[in-house]
VEXGU-709195 format. One record per residue (C-alpha): chain; x, y, z. Coordinates in steps of 0.05 Angstrom, whole numbers, plus 5000, padded with zeros to 4 digits. Each point is the difference from the previous one (the first is absolute). Example, Ala and Ser with C-alpha at 12.3 -4.5 7.8 and 13.67 -1.06 7.14 Angstrom:
<rec><chaine>A</chaine><xx>5246</xx><yy>4910</yy><zz>5156</zz></rec>
<rec><chaine>A</chaine><xx>5027</xx><yy>5069</yy><zz>4987</zz></rec>
END
This chain:
<rec><chaine>A</chaine><xx>2304</xx><yy>6346</yy><zz>4547</zz></rec>
<rec><chaine>A</chaine><xx>4978</xx><yy>5019</yy><zz>5071</zz></rec>
<rec><chaine>A</chaine><xx>5008</xx><yy>4939</yy><zz>5045</zz></rec>
<rec><chaine>A</chaine><xx>4956</xx><yy>4991</yy><zz>5062</zz></rec>
<rec><chaine>A</chaine><xx>5063</xx><yy>4968</yy><zz>5030</zz></rec>
<rec><chaine>A</chaine><xx>5060</xx><yy>5033</yy><zz>4968</zz></rec>
<rec><chaine>A</chaine><xx>5057</xx><yy>4952</yy><zz>4984</zz></rec>
<rec><chaine>A</chaine><xx>5065</xx><yy>4997</yy><zz>5039</zz></rec>
<rec><chaine>A</chaine><xx>5064</xx><yy>4981</yy><zz>4963</zz></rec>
<rec><chaine>A</chaine><xx>5055</xx><yy>4964</yy><zz>5039</zz></rec>
<rec><chaine>A</chaine><xx>5067</xx><yy>4993</yy><zz>4965</zz></rec>
<rec><chaine>A</chaine><xx>5069</xx><yy>4979</yy><zz>5021</zz></rec>
<rec><chaine>A</chaine><xx>5062</xx><yy>4961</yy><zz>4981</zz></rec>
<rec><chaine>A</chaine><xx>4999</xx><yy>4925</yy><zz>4996</zz></rec>
<rec><chaine>A</chaine><xx>5009</xx><yy>4972</yy><zz>5070</zz></rec>
<rec><chaine>A</chaine><xx>4979</xx><yy>5064</yy><zz>5037</zz></rec>
<rec><chaine>A</chaine><xx>4940</xx><yy>4966</yy><zz>5033</zz></rec>
<rec><chaine>A</chaine><xx>4942</xx><yy>5026</yy><zz>4958</zz></rec>
<rec><chaine>A</chaine><xx>4958</xx><yy>4938</yy><zz>5010</zz></rec>
<rec><chaine>A</chaine><xx>4999</xx><yy>5001</yy><zz>5077</zz></rec>
<rec><chaine>A</chaine><xx>4991</xx><yy>5075</yy><zz>5002</zz></rec>
<rec><chaine>A</chaine><xx>4942</xx><yy>4994</yy><zz>4951</zz></rec>
<rec><chaine>A</chaine><xx>4966</xx><yy>4948</yy><zz>5044</zz></rec>
<rec><chaine>A</chaine><xx>5008</xx><yy>5046</yy><zz>5061</zz></rec>
<rec><chaine>A</chaine><xx>4970</xx><yy>5057</yy><zz>4960</zz></rec>
<rec><chaine>A</chaine><xx>4942</xx><yy>4956</yy><zz>4982</zz></rec>
<rec><chaine>A</chaine><xx>4986</xx><yy>4990</yy><zz>5074</zz></rec>
<rec><chaine>A</chaine><xx>5008</xx><yy>5073</yy><zz>5019</zz></rec>
<rec><chaine>A</chaine><xx>4963</xx><yy>5031</yy><zz>4942</zz></rec>
<rec><chaine>A</chaine><xx>4946</xx><yy>4948</yy><zz>4989</zz></rec>
<rec><chaine>A</chaine><xx>4964</xx><yy>4989</yy><zz>4955</zz></rec>
<rec><chaine>A</chaine><xx>5060</xx><yy>4989</yy><zz>4954</zz></rec>
<rec><chaine>A</chaine><xx>5012</xx><yy>4955</yy><zz>4940</zz></rec>
<rec><chaine>A</chaine><xx>5070</xx><yy>4990</yy><zz>4974</zz></rec>
<rec><chaine>A</chaine><xx>5015</xx><yy>5005</yy><zz>4926</zz></rec>
<rec><chaine>A</chaine><xx>5065</xx><yy>4975</yy><zz>4970</zz></rec>
<rec><chaine>A</chaine><xx>5046</xx><yy>5048</yy><zz>4962</zz></rec>
<rec><chaine>A</chaine><xx>5059</xx><yy>4952</yy><zz>4990</zz></rec>
<rec><chaine>A</chaine><xx>5017</xx><yy>4979</yy><zz>4930</zz></rec>
<rec><chaine>A</chaine><xx>5013</xx><yy>4927</yy><zz>5018</zz></rec>
<rec><chaine>A</chaine><xx>4951</xx><yy>4987</yy><zz>5057</zz></rec>
<rec><chaine>A</chaine><xx>4944</xx><yy>5006</yy><zz>4949</zz></rec>
<rec><chaine>A</chaine><xx>5021</xx><yy>4932</yy><zz>4972</zz></rec>
<rec><chaine>A</chaine><xx>4978</xx><yy>4932</yy><zz>5024</zz></rec>
<rec><chaine>A</chaine><xx>5057</xx><yy>4952</yy><zz>5013</zz></rec>
<rec><chaine>A</chaine><xx>5051</xx><yy>5053</yy><zz>5020</zz></rec>
<rec><chaine>A</chaine><xx>4976</xx><yy>5009</yy><zz>5072</zz></rec>
<rec><chaine>A</chaine><xx>5065</xx><yy>4981</yy><zz>5035</zz></rec>
<rec><chaine>A</chaine><xx>5046</xx><yy>5031</yy><zz>4948</zz></rec>
<rec><chaine>A</chaine><xx>4963</xx><yy>5067</yy><zz>5002</zz></rec>
<rec><chaine>A</chaine><xx>4991</xx><yy>4999</yy><zz>5077</zz></rec>
<rec><chaine>A</chaine><xx>4924</xx><yy>5006</yy><zz>4993</zz></rec>
<rec><chaine>A</chaine><xx>4958</xx><yy>5001</yy><zz>5064</zz></rec>
<rec><chaine>A</chaine><xx>4989</xx><yy>4930</yy><zz>5027</zz></rec>
<rec><chaine>A</chaine><xx>4931</xx><yy>4968</yy><zz>5003</zz></rec>
<rec><chaine>A</chaine><xx>4999</xx><yy>5014</yy><zz>5075</zz></rec>
<rec><chaine>A</chaine><xx>5016</xx><yy>5073</yy><zz>4989</zz></rec>
<rec><chaine>A</chaine><xx>4949</xx><yy>5006</yy><zz>4944</zz></rec>
<rec><chaine>A</chaine><xx>4946</xx><yy>4970</yy><zz>5045</zz></rec>
<rec><chaine>A</chaine><xx>5005</xx><yy>5061</yy><zz>5047</zz></rec>
<rec><chaine>A</chaine><xx>4965</xx><yy>5047</yy><zz>4952</zz></rec>
<rec><chaine>A</chaine><xx>4977</xx><yy>5000</yy><zz>4927</zz></rec>
<rec><chaine>A</chaine><xx>5057</xx><yy>4999</yy><zz>4950</zz></rec>
<rec><chaine>A</chaine><xx>4995</xx><yy>5014</yy><zz>4925</zz></rec>
<rec><chaine>A</chaine><xx>5044</xx><yy>4990</yy><zz>4938</zz></rec>
<rec><chaine>A</chaine><xx>5045</xx><yy>4950</yy><zz>5034</zz></rec>
<rec><chaine>A</chaine><xx>5007</xx><yy>4938</yy><zz>4956</zz></rec>
<rec><chaine>A</chaine><xx>4950</xx><yy>5032</yy><zz>4953</zz></rec>
<rec><chaine>A</chaine><xx>5034</xx><yy>4979</yy><zz>4935</zz></rec>
<rec><chaine>A</chaine><xx>5032</xx><yy>4936</yy><zz>4975</zz></rec>
<rec><chaine>A</chaine><xx>5075</xx><yy>5007</yy><zz>4993</zz></rec>
<rec><chaine>A</chaine><xx>4993</xx><yy>4992</yy><zz>4925</zz></rec>
<rec><chaine>A</chaine><xx>4961</xx><yy>5066</yy><zz>4994</zz></rec>
<rec><chaine>A</chaine><xx>5033</xx><yy>5065</yy><zz>4978</zz></rec>
<rec><chaine>A</chaine><xx>4987</xx><yy>5059</yy><zz>5045</zz></rec>
<rec><chaine>A</chaine><xx>5034</xx><yy>5067</yy><zz>4990</zz></rec>
<rec><chaine>A</chaine><xx>4991</xx><yy>5064</yy><zz>5041</zz></rec>
<rec><chaine>A</chaine><xx>4940</xx><yy>5023</yy><zz>4959</zz></rec>
<rec><chaine>A</chaine><xx>4964</xx><yy>4933</yy><zz>5008</zz></rec>
<rec><chaine>A</chaine><xx>5016</xx><yy>4998</yy><zz>5074</zz></rec>
<rec><chaine>A</chaine><xx>4975</xx><yy>5072</yy><zz>5010</zz></rec>
<rec><chaine>A</chaine><xx>4933</xx><yy>4982</yy><zz>4967</zz></rec>
<rec><chaine>A</chaine><xx>4991</xx><yy>4939</yy><zz>5044</zz></rec>
<rec><chaine>A</chaine><xx>5019</xx><yy>5039</yy><zz>5063</zz></rec>
<rec><chaine>A</chaine><xx>4958</xx><yy>5060</yy><zz>4982</zz></rec>
<rec><chaine>A</chaine><xx>4938</xx><yy>4957</yy><zz>4990</zz></rec>
<rec><chaine>A</chaine><xx>5013</xx><yy>4965</yy><zz>5067</zz></rec>
<rec><chaine>A</chaine><xx>5012</xx><yy>5066</yy><zz>5037</zz></rec>
<rec><chaine>A</chaine><xx>4934</xx><yy>5028</yy><zz>4975</zz></rec>
<rec><chaine>A</chaine><xx>4964</xx><yy>4936</yy><zz>5020</zz></rec>
<rec><chaine>A</chaine><xx>5030</xx><yy>4996</yy><zz>5070</zz></rec>
<rec><chaine>A</chaine><xx>4995</xx><yy>5075</yy><zz>5016</zz></rec>
<rec><chaine>A</chaine><xx>4924</xx><yy>4994</yy><zz>5003</zz></rec>
<rec><chaine>A</chaine><xx>5005</xx><yy>4957</yy><zz>5063</zz></rec>
<rec><chaine>A</chaine><xx>5071</xx><yy>5005</yy><zz>5029</zz></rec>
<rec><chaine>A</chaine><xx>5067</xx><yy>5036</yy><zz>4996</zz></rec>
<rec><chaine>A</chaine><xx>5039</xx><yy>4972</yy><zz>4941</zz></rec>
<rec><chaine>A</chaine><xx>5070</xx><yy>4990</yy><zz>5028</zz></rec>
<rec><chaine>A</chaine><xx>5044</xx><yy>4994</yy><zz>4938</zz></rec>
<rec><chaine>A</chaine><xx>5066</xx><yy>4966</yy><zz>5019</zz></rec>
<rec><chaine>A</chaine><xx>5062</xx><yy>4988</yy><zz>4958</zz></rec>
<rec><chaine>A</chaine><xx>5071</xx><yy>5018</yy><zz>4983</zz></rec>
<rec><chaine>A</chaine><xx>4995</xx><yy>5003</yy><zz>4923</zz></rec>
<rec><chaine>A</chaine><xx>5011</xx><yy>5074</yy><zz>4989</zz></rec>
<rec><chaine>A</chaine><xx>4978</xx><yy>5001</yy><zz>4927</zz></rec>
<rec><chaine>A</chaine><xx>4937</xx><yy>4961</yy><zz>5014</zz></rec>
<rec><chaine>A</chaine><xx>4982</xx><yy>5043</yy><zz>5060</zz></rec>
<rec><chaine>A</chaine><xx>5011</xx><yy>5064</yy><zz>4960</zz></rec>
<rec><chaine>A</chaine><xx>4957</xx><yy>4973</yy><zz>4943</zz></rec>
<rec><chaine>A</chaine><xx>4945</xx><yy>4990</yy><zz>5051</zz></rec>
<rec><chaine>A</chaine><xx>5008</xx><yy>5067</yy><zz>5037</zz></rec>
<rec><chaine>A</chaine><xx>5018</xx><yy>5046</yy><zz>4943</zz></rec>
<rec><chaine>A</chaine><xx>4967</xx><yy>4965</yy><zz>4941</zz></rec>
<rec><chaine>A</chaine><xx>5036</xx><yy>4986</yy><zz>4935</zz></rec>
<rec><chaine>A</chaine><xx>4995</xx><yy>5050</yy><zz>4943</zz></rec>
<rec><chaine>A</chaine><xx>4949</xx><yy>4976</yy><zz>4949</zz></rec>
<rec><chaine>A</chaine><xx>5026</xx><yy>4965</yy><zz>4938</zz></rec>
<rec><chaine>A</chaine><xx>4967</xx><yy>5010</yy><zz>4932</zz></rec>
<rec><chaine>A</chaine><xx>4941</xx><yy>4957</yy><zz>4980</zz></rec>
<rec><chaine>A</chaine><xx>5012</xx><yy>4946</yy><zz>4948</zz></rec>
<rec><chaine>A</chaine><xx>4999</xx><yy>5020</yy><zz>4927</zz></rec>
<rec><chaine>A</chaine><xx>4964</xx><yy>4948</yy><zz>4957</zz></rec>
<rec><chaine>A</chaine><xx>5035</xx><yy>5020</yy><zz>4935</zz></rec>
<rec><chaine>A</chaine><xx>5069</xx><yy>4998</yy><zz>5032</zz></rec>
<rec><chaine>A</chaine><xx>4986</xx><yy>4935</yy><zz>5036</zz></rec>
<rec><chaine>A</chaine><xx>4977</xx><yy>4968</yy><zz>4934</zz></rec>
<rec><chaine>A</chaine><xx>5065</xx><yy>5023</yy><zz>4968</zz></rec>
<rec><chaine>A</chaine><xx>5042</xx><yy>4971</yy><zz>5057</zz></rec>
<rec><chaine>A</chaine><xx>4963</xx><yy>4934</yy><zz>4997</zz></rec>
<rec><chaine>A</chaine><xx>5030</xx><yy>4988</yy><zz>4931</zz></rec>
<rec><chaine>A</chaine><xx>5070</xx><yy>4997</yy><zz>5029</zz></rec>
<rec><chaine>A</chaine><xx>5033</xx><yy>4940</yy><zz>5033</zz></rec>
<rec><chaine>A</chaine><xx>5015</xx><yy>5002</yy><zz>5074</zz></rec>
<rec><chaine>A</chaine><xx>5075</xx><yy>5003</yy><zz>4984</zz></rec>
<rec><chaine>A</chaine><xx>4989</xx><yy>5063</yy><zz>4957</zz></rec>
<rec><chaine>A</chaine><xx>4958</xx><yy>5032</yy><zz>5055</zz></rec>
<rec><chaine>A</chaine><xx>5052</xx><yy>4986</yy><zz>5053</zz></rec>
<rec><chaine>A</chaine><xx>5056</xx><yy>5028</yy><zz>4957</zz></rec>
<rec><chaine>A</chaine><xx>4961</xx><yy>5065</yy><zz>4989</zz></rec>
<rec><chaine>A</chaine><xx>4980</xx><yy>5004</yy><zz>5073</zz></rec>
<rec><chaine>A</chaine><xx>5073</xx><yy>4992</yy><zz>5022</zz></rec>
<rec><chaine>A</chaine><xx>5019</xx><yy>5059</yy><zz>4956</zz></rec>
<rec><chaine>A</chaine><xx>4945</xx><yy>5046</yy><zz>5025</zz></rec>
<rec><chaine>A</chaine><xx>5001</xx><yy>4980</yy><zz>5073</zz></rec>
<rec><chaine>A</chaine><xx>5062</xx><yy>4960</yy><zz>5020</zz></rec>
<rec><chaine>A</chaine><xx>4988</xx><yy>5009</yy><zz>5075</zz></rec>
<rec><chaine>A</chaine><xx>4929</xx><yy>4976</yy><zz>4994</zz></rec>
<rec><chaine>A</chaine><xx>5019</xx><yy>4942</yy><zz>4956</zz></rec>
<rec><chaine>A</chaine><xx>5050</xx><yy>4976</yy><zz>5051</zz></rec>
<rec><chaine>A</chaine><xx>4944</xx><yy>4995</yy><zz>5053</zz></rec>
<rec><chaine>A</chaine><xx>4946</xx><yy>4970</yy><zz>4955</zz></rec>
<rec><chaine>A</chaine><xx>4984</xx><yy>4928</yy><zz>4986</zz></rec>
<rec><chaine>A</chaine><xx>5018</xx><yy>5002</yy><zz>4927</zz></rec>
<rec><chaine>A</chaine><xx>4967</xx><yy>4933</yy><zz>4987</zz></rec>
<rec><chaine>A</chaine><xx>4932</xx><yy>5030</yy><zz>5015</zz></rec>
<rec><chaine>A</chaine><xx>4976</xx><yy>5031</yy><zz>4934</zz></rec>
<rec><chaine>A</chaine><xx>4944</xx><yy>5039</yy><zz>5034</zz></rec>
<rec><chaine>A</chaine><xx>5048</xx><yy>5036</yy><zz>5047</zz></rec>
<rec><chaine>A</chaine><xx>5050</xx><yy>5015</yy><zz>4945</zz></rec>
<rec><chaine>A</chaine><xx>4946</xx><yy>5026</yy><zz>4953</zz></rec>
<rec><chaine>A</chaine><xx>4967</xx><yy>5044</yy><zz>5052</zz></rec>
<rec><chaine>A</chaine><xx>5066</xx><yy>5031</yy><zz>5022</zz></rec>
<rec><chaine>A</chaine><xx>5022</xx><yy>5011</yy><zz>4928</zz></rec>
<rec><chaine>A</chaine><xx>4932</xx><yy>5031</yy><zz>4986</zz></rec>
<rec><chaine>A</chaine><xx>5010</xx><yy>5050</yy><zz>5057</zz></rec>
<rec><chaine>A</chaine><xx>5069</xx><yy>5018</yy><zz>4973</zz></rec>
<rec><chaine>A</chaine><xx>4973</xx><yy>5013</yy><zz>4930</zz></rec>
<rec><chaine>A</chaine><xx>4938</xx><yy>5039</yy><zz>5023</zz></rec>
<rec><chaine>A</chaine><xx>5037</xx><yy>5045</yy><zz>5048</zz></rec>
<rec><chaine>A</chaine><xx>5069</xx><yy>5005</yy><zz>4969</zz></rec>
<rec><chaine>A</chaine><xx>5028</xx><yy>4982</yy><zz>5069</zz></rec>
<rec><chaine>A</chaine><xx>5026</xx><yy>4936</yy><zz>5032</zz></rec>
<rec><chaine>A</chaine><xx>4942</xx><yy>4962</yy><zz>5032</zz></rec>
<rec><chaine>A</chaine><xx>5042</xx><yy>4987</yy><zz>5062</zz></rec>
<rec><chaine>A</chaine><xx>5011</xx><yy>5075</yy><zz>5009</zz></rec>
<rec><chaine>A</chaine><xx>4926</xx><yy>5015</yy><zz>4994</zz></rec>
<rec><chaine>A</chaine><xx>4981</xx><yy>4944</yy><zz>5048</zz></rec>
<rec><chaine>A</chaine><xx>5046</xx><yy>5029</yy><zz>5054</zz></rec>
<rec><chaine>A</chaine><xx>4965</xx><yy>5067</yy><zz>5002</zz></rec>
<rec><chaine>A</chaine><xx>4947</xx><yy>5016</yy><zz>5052</zz></rec>
<rec><chaine>A</chaine><xx>4929</xx><yy>5026</yy><zz>4997</zz></rec>
<rec><chaine>A</chaine><xx>5009</xx><yy>5039</yy><zz>5065</zz></rec>
<rec><chaine>A</chaine><xx>5066</xx><yy>5026</yy><zz>5027</zz></rec>
<rec><chaine>A</chaine><xx>4980</xx><yy>5019</yy><zz>5072</zz></rec>
<rec><chaine>A</chaine><xx>4940</xx><yy>4959</yy><zz>5024</zz></rec>
<rec><chaine>A</chaine><xx>4972</xx><yy>5015</yy><zz>5069</zz></rec>
<rec><chaine>A</chaine><xx>5006</xx><yy>4929</yy><zz>5028</zz></rec>
<rec><chaine>A</chaine><xx>5010</xx><yy>4969</yy><zz>5069</zz></rec>
<rec><chaine>A</chaine><xx>5065</xx><yy>4964</yy><zz>4988</zz></rec>
<rec><chaine>A</chaine><xx>5055</xx><yy>4977</yy><zz>5047</zz></rec>
<rec><chaine>A</chaine><xx>5069</xx><yy>4973</yy><zz>4985</zz></rec>
<rec><chaine>A</chaine><xx>5032</xx><yy>4958</yy><zz>5056</zz></rec>
<rec><chaine>A</chaine><xx>5074</xx><yy>5014</yy><zz>5003</zz></rec>
<rec><chaine>A</chaine><xx>5052</xx><yy>4961</yy><zz>5040</zz></rec>
<rec><chaine>A</chaine><xx>5075</xx><yy>5008</yy><zz>5006</zz></rec>
<rec><chaine>A</chaine><xx>5037</xx><yy>4967</yy><zz>4942</zz></rec>
<rec><chaine>A</chaine><xx>5039</xx><yy>4951</yy><zz>5042</zz></rec>
<rec><chaine>A</chaine><xx>4936</xx><yy>4978</yy><zz>5036</zz></rec>
<rec><chaine>A</chaine><xx>4965</xx><yy>4988</yy><zz>4934</zz></rec>
<rec><chaine>A</chaine><xx>5059</xx><yy>4959</yy><zz>4975</zz></rec>
<rec><chaine>A</chaine><xx>5000</xx><yy>4958</yy><zz>5064</zz></rec>
<rec><chaine>A</chaine><xx>4924</xx><yy>4989</yy><zz>4994</zz></rec>
<rec><chaine>A</chaine><xx>5008</xx><yy>4980</yy><zz>4927</zz></rec>
<rec><chaine>A</chaine><xx>5054</xx><yy>4950</yy><zz>5018</zz></rec>
<rec><chaine>A</chaine><xx>4956</xx><yy>4968</yy><zz>5053</zz></rec>
<rec><chaine>A</chaine><xx>4939</xx><yy>4999</yy><zz>4956</zz></rec>
<rec><chaine>A</chaine><xx>5037</xx><yy>4967</yy><zz>4943</zz></rec>
<rec><chaine>A</chaine><xx>5021</xx><yy>4943</yy><zz>5045</zz></rec>
<rec><chaine>A</chaine><xx>4929</xx><yy>4993</yy><zz>5026</zz></rec>
<rec><chaine>A</chaine><xx>4975</xx><yy>4996</yy><zz>4928</zz></rec>
<rec><chaine>A</chaine><xx>5044</xx><yy>4939</yy><zz>4988</zz></rec>
<rec><chaine>A</chaine><xx>4978</xx><yy>4969</yy><zz>5067</zz></rec>
<rec><chaine>A</chaine><xx>4928</xx><yy>5009</yy><zz>4978</zz></rec>
<rec><chaine>A</chaine><xx>5009</xx><yy>4961</yy><zz>4935</zz></rec>
<rec><chaine>A</chaine><xx>5014</xx><yy>5050</yy><zz>4945</zz></rec>
<rec><chaine>A</chaine><xx>5041</xx><yy>4950</yy><zz>4960</zz></rec>
<rec><chaine>A</chaine><xx>4941</xx><yy>4953</yy><zz>4996</zz></rec>
<rec><chaine>A</chaine><xx>4955</xx><yy>5059</yy><zz>4982</zz></rec>
<rec><chaine>A</chaine><xx>5044</xx><yy>5019</yy><zz>4942</zz></rec>
<rec><chaine>A</chaine><xx>5008</xx><yy>4929</yy><zz>4975</zz></rec>
<rec><chaine>A</chaine><xx>4924</xx><yy>4994</yy><zz>4996</zz></rec>
<rec><chaine>A</chaine><xx>4992</xx><yy>5061</yy><zz>4955</zz></rec>
<rec><chaine>A</chaine><xx>4977</xx><yy>4992</yy><zz>4928</zz></rec>
<rec><chaine>A</chaine><xx>5006</xx><yy>5051</yy><zz>4944</zz></rec>
<rec><chaine>A</chaine><xx>5009</xx><yy>5070</yy><zz>5026</zz></rec>
<rec><chaine>A</chaine><xx>4984</xx><yy>5068</yy><zz>4970</zz></rec>
<rec><chaine>A</chaine><xx>5057</xx><yy>5048</yy><zz>4984</zz></rec>
<rec><chaine>A</chaine><xx>4979</xx><yy>5039</yy><zz>5061</zz></rec>
<rec><chaine>A</chaine><xx>5001</xx><yy>4942</yy><zz>5049</zz></rec>
<rec><chaine>A</chaine><xx>5067</xx><yy>4977</yy><zz>4971</zz></rec>
<rec><chaine>A</chaine><xx>5032</xx><yy>5063</yy><zz>5030</zz></rec>
<rec><chaine>A</chaine><xx>4985</xx><yy>4980</yy><zz>5072</zz></rec>
<rec><chaine>A</chaine><xx>5063</xx><yy>5006</yy><zz>5042</zz></rec>
<rec><chaine>A</chaine><xx>5031</xx><yy>4932</yy><zz>5015</zz></rec>
<rec><chaine>A</chaine><xx>4963</xx><yy>4960</yy><zz>4946</zz></rec>
<rec><chaine>A</chaine><xx>5059</xx><yy>4992</yy><zz>4954</zz></rec>
<rec><chaine>A</chaine><xx>5048</xx><yy>4983</yy><zz>5056</zz></rec>
<rec><chaine>A</chaine><xx>4954</xx><yy>4946</yy><zz>5030</zz></rec>
<rec><chaine>A</chaine><xx>4991</xx><yy>4970</yy><zz>4931</zz></rec>
<rec><chaine>A</chaine><xx>5076</xx><yy>4998</yy><zz>4993</zz></rec>
<rec><chaine>A</chaine><xx>5003</xx><yy>4964</yy><zz>5067</zz></rec>
<rec><chaine>A</chaine><xx>4947</xx><yy>4950</yy><zz>4978</zz></rec>
<rec><chaine>A</chaine><xx>5041</xx><yy>4988</yy><zz>4937</zz></rec>
<rec><chaine>A</chaine><xx>5062</xx><yy>4986</yy><zz>5041</zz></rec>
<rec><chaine>A</chaine><xx>5036</xx><yy>5062</yy><zz>4975</zz></rec>
<rec><chaine>A</chaine><xx>4999</xx><yy>5037</yy><zz>5066</zz></rec>
<rec><chaine>A</chaine><xx>5011</xx><yy>4972</yy><zz>5069</zz></rec>
<rec><chaine>A</chaine><xx>4950</xx><yy>5019</yy><zz>5055</zz></rec>
<rec><chaine>A</chaine><xx>5044</xx><yy>5048</yy><zz>5041</zz></rec>
<rec><chaine>A</chaine><xx>5020</xx><yy>5038</yy><zz>4937</zz></rec>
<rec><chaine>A</chaine><xx>4928</xx><yy>5002</yy><zz>4978</zz></rec>
<rec><chaine>A</chaine><xx>4977</xx><yy>5029</yy><zz>5066</zz></rec>
<rec><chaine>A</chaine><xx>5056</xx><yy>5052</yy><zz>5003</zz></rec>
<rec><chaine>A</chaine><xx>4988</xx><yy>5021</yy><zz>4928</zz></rec>
<rec><chaine>A</chaine><xx>4926</xx><yy>5011</yy><zz>5013</zz></rec>
<rec><chaine>A</chaine><xx>5017</xx><yy>5040</yy><zz>5063</zz></rec>
<rec><chaine>A</chaine><xx>5046</xx><yy>5044</yy><zz>4960</zz></rec>
<rec><chaine>A</chaine><xx>4949</xx><yy>5011</yy><zz>4944</zz></rec>
<rec><chaine>A</chaine><xx>4945</xx><yy>5016</yy><zz>5051</zz></rec>
<rec><chaine>A</chaine><xx>5045</xx><yy>5050</yy><zz>5035</zz></rec>
<rec><chaine>A</chaine><xx>5013</xx><yy>5034</yy><zz>4934</zz></rec>
<rec><chaine>A</chaine><xx>4925</xx><yy>5002</yy><zz>4987</zz></rec>
<rec><chaine>A</chaine><xx>4988</xx><yy>5032</yy><zz>5068</zz></rec>
<rec><chaine>A</chaine><xx>5051</xx><yy>5053</yy><zz>4983</zz></rec>
<rec><chaine>A</chaine><xx>4964</xx><yy>5016</yy><zz>4935</zz></rec>
<rec><chaine>A</chaine><xx>4934</xx><yy>5004</yy><zz>5037</zz></rec>
<rec><chaine>A</chaine><xx>5030</xx><yy>5050</yy><zz>5049</zz></rec>
<rec><chaine>A</chaine><xx>5023</xx><yy>5043</yy><zz>4942</zz></rec>
<rec><chaine>A</chaine><xx>4932</xx><yy>4997</yy><zz>4967</zz></rec>
<rec><chaine>A</chaine><xx>4960</xx><yy>5020</yy><zz>5061</zz></rec>
<rec><chaine>A</chaine><xx>5049</xx><yy>5054</yy><zz>5018</zz></rec>
<rec><chaine>A</chaine><xx>4974</xx><yy>5037</yy><zz>4938</zz></rec>
<rec><chaine>A</chaine><xx>4927</xx><yy>4986</yy><zz>5015</zz></rec>
<rec><chaine>A</chaine><xx>4975</xx><yy>5062</yy><zz>5037</zz></rec>
<rec><chaine>A</chaine><xx>4929</xx><yy>4974</yy><zz>5003</zz></rec>
<rec><chaine>A</chaine><xx>5022</xx><yy>4947</yy><zz>5051</zz></rec>
<rec><chaine>A</chaine><xx>5010</xx><yy>5023</yy><zz>5072</zz></rec>
<rec><chaine>A</chaine><xx>5066</xx><yy>4971</yy><zz>5024</zz></rec>
<rec><chaine>A</chaine><xx>4995</xx><yy>4966</yy><zz>5067</zz></rec>
<rec><chaine>A</chaine><xx>5065</xx><yy>4981</yy><zz>5035</zz></rec>
<rec><chaine>A</chaine><xx>4997</xx><yy>4933</yy><zz>5037</zz></rec>
<rec><chaine>A</chaine><xx>5048</xx><yy>4986</yy><zz>5057</zz></rec>
<rec><chaine>A</chaine><xx>5028</xx><yy>4929</yy><zz>5004</zz></rec>
<rec><chaine>A</chaine><xx>4964</xx><yy>4983</yy><zz>5065</zz></rec>
<rec><chaine>A</chaine><xx>4934</xx><yy>5035</yy><zz>4983</zz></rec>
<rec><chaine>A</chaine><xx>4940</xx><yy>4955</yy><zz>5011</zz></rec>
<rec><chaine>A</chaine><xx>4956</xx><yy>4992</yy><zz>4938</zz></rec>
<rec><chaine>A</chaine><xx>4940</xx><yy>5022</yy><zz>5041</zz></rec>
<rec><chaine>A</chaine><xx>5035</xx><yy>5066</yy><zz>5015</zz></rec>
<rec><chaine>A</chaine><xx>5017</xx><yy>5009</yy><zz>4927</zz></rec>
<rec><chaine>A</chaine><xx>4927</xx><yy>4987</yy><zz>4981</zz></rec>
<rec><chaine>A</chaine><xx>4976</xx><yy>5049</yy><zz>5053</zz></rec>
<rec><chaine>A</chaine><xx>5045</xx><yy>5054</yy><zz>4970</zz></rec>
<rec><chaine>A</chaine><xx>4972</xx><yy>4986</yy><zz>4931</zz></rec>
<rec><chaine>A</chaine><xx>4928</xx><yy>4998</yy><zz>5025</zz></rec>
<rec><chaine>A</chaine><xx>5010</xx><yy>5069</yy><zz>5031</zz></rec>
<rec><chaine>A</chaine><xx>5029</xx><yy>5026</yy><zz>4934</zz></rec>
<rec><chaine>A</chaine><xx>4941</xx><yy>4970</yy><zz>4961</zz></rec>
<rec><chaine>A</chaine><xx>4949</xx><yy>5033</yy><zz>5046</zz></rec>
<rec><chaine>A</chaine><xx>5035</xx><yy>5068</yy><zz>5000</zz></rec>
<rec><chaine>A</chaine><xx>5008</xx><yy>4999</yy><zz>4925</zz></rec>
<rec><chaine>A</chaine><xx>4927</xx><yy>4981</yy><zz>4989</zz></rec>
<rec><chaine>A</chaine><xx>4979</xx><yy>5059</yy><zz>5042</zz></rec>
<rec><chaine>A</chaine><xx>5046</xx><yy>5046</yy><zz>4962</zz></rec>
<rec><chaine>A</chaine><xx>4971</xx><yy>4979</yy><zz>4933</zz></rec>
<rec><chaine>A</chaine><xx>4929</xx><yy>5011</yy><zz>5021</zz></rec>
<rec><chaine>A</chaine><xx>5009</xx><yy>5072</yy><zz>5025</zz></rec>
END
């Protein structure tokens, strides 16, 4: 779709400073509306744990898909891409959609589009409905062990649909769902890159701030969570602390370590993503300067695409 205001994608490792740079971009490229592309910031009740923008930050310009879903809701990459795509189309009529996040798979689902899966088959679905959930799970595990390991196997609808895809295509559903509709989209996309040791230091500081801001109370107030929300970094460790199985210093250090490992995986992911322009950020660089560099890139790239 041709957008009156083409979207700009801003990615980066956890702790790299995406939020403050995004707010600077909103000022410099106005009109801008920020759209979330983080797998956990879409949930209500995980604001501190997921380092979502604060109410004060969100008040500076319109924000979308932050706290959009209850933490009990399932939301995979395909579902997220549909939500984000609809919001990008809506916003682009009046402002630049600035899509911000560090979830590589979710961003790629938005920018590249997931390959289409086959439509449901009524006859096959009727046949599958005769089996117990246990039988369906057993068959699904045989045909798609990787997909089964990542699926809520207590949800009959999910299991049946994934098994249906396996049977209709002769391929694992998880494999088909990881393929892309477009391999080289012409997008305006920037990846903020910082030195590894700086990222690690920023992660360490932010983790401590998270506890100072009340993340333990936030986690203790959570109800039932979806299988997606359950994967949020730090959730299991904080629950262990609440149960008395993990002291606070060990809990904090374990979360720091897990977050550093996640940042390393993000760096590896985006190193392969040629659609994202890599922007090196010096430790002392002011966010306004970073935003100005991105704004110049956005303008130049827009002119290039319209020639």
